[in-house]
N, C-alpha and C positions, 0 to 999 in steps of 0.2 A: 504494500500500500504506500503510495507516495505522500509527500507532505500535505499537499492541498486536500487530498481525500481525508486525511486524518483531521485536519483543521475543520473541514466541513462537518465531520461527525461530531467533533467537540462543540462547535458553534450551535449545532441543532439539538444538543442534549438539553432536556428540560431543566435539570438541576443547574447546569451551567448558566442557562438563560436567566433563571430566577436569581442566582447569586450575582450575576452581572448587573441585573436591575437593582439589587440591594446596594452594590458597590457604587452605582451611578446615581443613586438617589440624591438629589440636590439638597444643600443646606446653605444658609447665608454665610457661614464661615468658609466653606469651600468655594462658593461663587465669588466671594471677595478676596480669596487667597489669604485669609487671615487664620489665626489660631494654629499655625504650624510651628510656632516657636515657644520656648519656655515662658517668655514674658506674657504671651497671650493666655497660656494655660494658667499661670500663677494669678493673673488678674481675674480670670473667671472663678477659680476656686476661692480666692480671697473674698470676692463678692459673695459667693454662696455661703461661706463660713461666717460672714459678718452678720450678727443678729440685727444690726441696724440697716442691713442691705435692703434695696428696693424690692427684693423678691417677696418679702413679707413672711418668710418661713420662721423668722426669729431664730431660736437656738436648735431647731430640728436638724438641719444639715450637720452642725457641729456635734450634736449628740450621736448621729449616725457614724461620724468619723471616730468618735471615742469608742463606740461599740465595736467598730471594725478592728481597733487595736486593743480591745479588751481593757479599756480604762473606764473608771467611774465617770458617768455622763449625766450627773444631776446638776441642772442649771435652773435654780429658782428665779422668779421674776426679778428679784433684787440683785442678781448677779451682774457685775460690771464687766463687760467684755469689750476689748479694743482690738481691732484687726487692721493690719497694714500689709499691703496697700488696701485702699478702700475707695468708694465712689467719690469722696471728697479730695483724696490725695492719692495719685497713682504711683508715687515713689515707694521703693522698697525700704524696709527698716534696715538701717545700717548700725552695726555695733563695732566698736574698735577696742582693742586692748594692746597695751604697749608690747612691742616685739612681735606682733602678728599683723598680717595683712587684714584690712577691714573685711567684715562679713556683711554681705548683702542678702538678707533673708527673703526668699521668694514669697512665703506667707508667714507673717508673724502675728500671733494671737496671744494676748495677755488677759488672764481671767482673775478678776478681783485683786489685781496688783500682786498676786502671789504665784500663780501658775502660768507658765509660758509654753506655747506650742510653736515649734519651728518646723516648717515644711520646705523641703528642697525637691524641685521637680527637674527631671532630666528627660529631654526628648531625643536630641541628636548628639548632645555633648557627652564626652566620656565621663564615667564615674570616677571621681577623684578621691583617693584615700586621704590625701593631705587635707582636702576640704572637709571631709567627714570628721577628722580629728580636730581641725582648727575650730570648727563650730562649737565642739564640746569644750575645748580649752577656753575659748573666749567667753562662753556662758557658764564657766565653772562656778561662779558665785551664786548662780540661780539653781538651788538644790532641787527644785520641783519643775524641771524643764523636760518637755516631751519632744523628742526629735523624730521626724518622719521623713523617709526618703522614698520618692515615688518615681518609678521608671516604667517604660513600655515593657510588656511581657517578654519581648525578645531580649531584654537586658536583665531579666530576673536572675538568671544563673550567674551572670557577671557580678551583680550587686551582692548576692549571697556569698559568692567566693571572696569578694573584697571584704565583706563584713567579717567573715570567718578568719581572715588574715589579720584582723585588728587585735591589738592588745585588749585584755579584758576590760580595762577601765574606759575603753572607747566603744564598747559594745552596748550602746544605749539607744541605738536607732531602731525604729520600727521600719521594716523593709516591706514596702507595698508596691503594687503595680497599678497602672491606670485601670486595668481590668477589675481590680479589687474595689476601686472607687466607683467604677461603673456599676458593678453588681450590688454593692453594699450601701451606696449613697444615692446615685442618680436614679437607678431603677425603682427602689422603694419610694423615693420622693416623688418621682413622676407618676407612678401607679396610684399613689394615694391622693395626689392633688390634680390630676389631669382633668377631672370633671368639676373642680371647685370654682373655676373662673367663669364669668359670664362670657358669651361670644365676643363681646366688645372690649374685654379686659383680660385677654389671655396671653399678653406679650411675654410674661415671665415663663410660661410653660412652652411657648414657641421657642424661646431662647434656649431653655434647657433641652428640649427635644432636638433642636438643631445641633447643639453641642454634643449630644449623645451620638447623633448621626456622624458628626465630624470625627469623633473618636474611631468610628468604624470605617472611615474612608480608606481607600486603597492608597498606600504610600510606597511606591516601588515594590509592590508585592507583599507588604506587611501592613498591619493595622494595629492600633493601640488597644482596641477593645472589639468584642464581637458578641453576638447573641447565640443562644442555644439553637435557634432555628437555623442560623448560618452554619453552625457546627454540624448539624445533622445533614444539611444539604451538601456540605463539603465531603462528609463521609460517604454519602450516597454517590456523588459524582466520582470520587476516586475509586470506589469499589467497582463501578461500572466501566470506567474508562482507563483503568490501570494499564492495559495492554497498549492502547493507542498512545498514552503518555510516554510509556517506555520507548515506543518506536519513534515518537517525535523527538525525544531526548537524543536518541542515537543519530537521527538525521541531522540535527543541529550540530552535534559534536563533530560528525564526519565532515560537514560543510566547512567548519572552522579549520579543522586539521588540514584539509586539502587546499585551502586558499593560501596565497602568499601572505607573509606576515603583515604587510601594510594594509591588507584587505580583510583581516580577520574580524573586524568589528562590524562589517556590513553583512550580517547573516540573516537579517529579516528582509523578505521580499518587498514589504511595504509597511506603512504605519499601522495598518489593521493587524498585521501579524505581530508587530511589537506590542500593541495593546493587548492582544490575546495572550501573549507571553506573560504580561503583567497580571492579567486576571488569573491565569493558571497558578502563578506563584502565590497570589493572594489566597486562592482557595487552599493550596497546600499548607499555607501558614497555619490554618486552623488545626490541621492534622499534626503538624510538628509540635505545637504547643499545648495540645489538649489530649491527644491520643498517645498513651504510654508506649505502645509498640512501634510508633512512628518516630524512630530516634536516629535516622540516618540522614545524611545531607540530601537535599532535594534540588531540583531544577531551579537555578537562581542566577541573578545578574552579578557580574564582578567587573573589575576594572583592570586595565593593563597599560603599560607604557614600555616602549622599546628604547633601550639605552646601551650604546656601545656593543651592539650585537646580542644583547641579552634582553629577554622579555620578563618584565617584572609584573606580577599580578597580585591582586588582593581583593578582599571583600568590600572595601570602601576606599574613598579617596585618601583617608588618613594613613591606612595601612600601606598603600602604594607609595605615598609621599615619603614615609619613613624608610621604606625599603630602598627607594630611589636615592635618598640622601646617604644611606649606608653604603650604597654602591659607589656614589661619587667620592665619599671619604676613602673607601677602600682603594680606589684607583688614583688617589692623590690629586683629585681635580677640584677640590673645594675652593682653594684660593682663587681660582678663576671666576668664581661666583661672587666673592666678597669684595667690599670696597676697601679703601685704605685703612679704615678703622676695624676691619675684620667683621663686617656686618652685611646682611642682605635685608633690604626693606622691600615691601610691595607698595607701589604708588606713593601716596603721601603719608603713609602710616608712620607714627612716631615710635612704634614698638617693632623691633627687629624680628624678622622671621627666623633668621639664623644669626648667631653671634658667638664670638669666642670668649666674651667677658661675662663673668658671674654677675657683675654689676648691672648688666642689661636685662637680667631676668625679672619679669614682672609677675610676682605671685608664685607661691609654691604650687607644684603640681601642674603648671602650665607648660613646662618645657620637658622635652625628652633629651637626655644627654647621649650624644654619639661622639665620644671623645675624639678631639679636644673641643667639640662644638656643642652648643645648646640650641635645640630646634623647638620653635614655638609650635606646639601641636594642639593648641586650644582654638584653632580656627574653625570656621564653618566651611562649607563646600565652596562658597564664593571666594573667600580669601585664599583657600588652598589653590584654587584655579589660577589666581593672580600670581601666586608664588611660582607655581609650575610653569606659567607662561614665561616668567623671567628665566627659568632654567632652560626652557625650550629655546629661547632666543640665544642663549649662550652655547648650547650644545647641539642644536638642530635635531632634537629627538622627536620621536613620533608619539603623540598623545591622542587617543581616539576621541572623536566627536560624540560617539555613542558608546554605550556599554558594550563590553564583550562578554562572552559566556564562560563561566567557570566550568571546569571539568568535574562535574558531580554526577552521582548515580541516583536513580530512583530507588526507593526501598524495595526489598524483595517481598 
């Protein structure tokens, strides 16, 4: 069976069609291209946990959060609760302690001037062990402080591994995923109040509903949250189409292997095929993170760059970037990149992307050391691209405009 025949079968599958419609369901966050960063998420949750918030739920969302982490959740009407950021001030709460980099808390909640809740959200940024420790050190004098760390479900294992590596005195964090918040806070809240509002005053429920949809949006083959219905549809689709998916995987891999190196990124015949690939990856995401026996690598996107006759690959921009720098250092070519002060900047940034000086490092945990250099690895994709563009200018290397395909196998 050729590729187009397989694609036709997949596209006509009823479960695939229903899942695709779920993925494509519009919401205002997706339409306006908002809420894909930590700032947008922290603003939403800070609003929801604020008893004075315009949602009118008072302490109910905060009580559900405390219930999720098994903490006492009794908030009488006389309870004084302050949340930052809030609708009156969007700035994050900043705390400083001598000898430490300042702490900017994504959500800061103070209860009766005694109990403090600090929530850190991660969407794309790496989980930083130094940040986890620093927050506890800075808040050391607050003996009744609750620390909560929230990550996408794809980062849950990384978070738990990082947590387990901490010294005992730093193991004070509650490790949650956005799926936990979705199931334990958003769903109960929405189900209880969806019929409360009159038709002309339901803006808060529309907002919450759209945020829930946004968490379930497809992001390069993964999502932050999902429903039981989506899980069941994904199971059904995979069980029916496993043979076709195996064949499609093999076809794509053979196409890449047979093409010249400079053409290996162009393995999709058209944009529709690339979109299909993303949908399939999204469906398999449910199986990898919910079904115990589905524990092998699956069909997914990766990145690659060709340098000095060698192909460097990785699961994301950051991994490829670090491997590329390691290769440049190994071949003794780094000085060709740096200015007279031993630095590399992108555009007008005041913070060096690469430096030889300890004094240039901005914040603990933001740099990866590749001796004798320090590499800023706290960038987002946009900044990484700009730095890589500078490297391309210097070495005339090949950086794909599209993703390439990692060599992975379907589960047996």
